[in-house]
C-alpha positions, 0 to 999 in steps of 0.5 A: 499499499505504501509503495502504491501511495508513493508512486502516486505522490501521495506520501513519503515513506518513512525508512524502518528503524532497522534501516537507519545508518547507526542501527545497520552499523551496530548490527554489522559490528555485532555480527562481525564479533559474535556468532549470533544474528542481529535483529532484522526482519526475516525478509530484510533484504527483499524489503530493502530492494523494494524500498530502493527500487520505489522510494530511494529518495526517501532513504537517508544516506542511500549509498551508505545503507546499501553498502552496510546491507551488502556487508551484512549479507556478505557476513551471513554468506560467509558464516554459511560457507564456514558452516557448510565446510 
């Protein structure tokens, strides 16, 4: 619904708290130092992709957010590779 309203120019999407730079930096730092996952929604990558595709202008520091999400995904993929080995 928010994406539809955004496309029609009827609203501005407020980013979820977990997508703020400070929160993402904290989660990345936590996951690098410990073996537990940070608190993120189950489909965090899908949600962020939809928001980047449809509400890029509403994201604060989009380049930094994108980089932190990529770092987080890489950390988790590395953890999976190590676990499989």
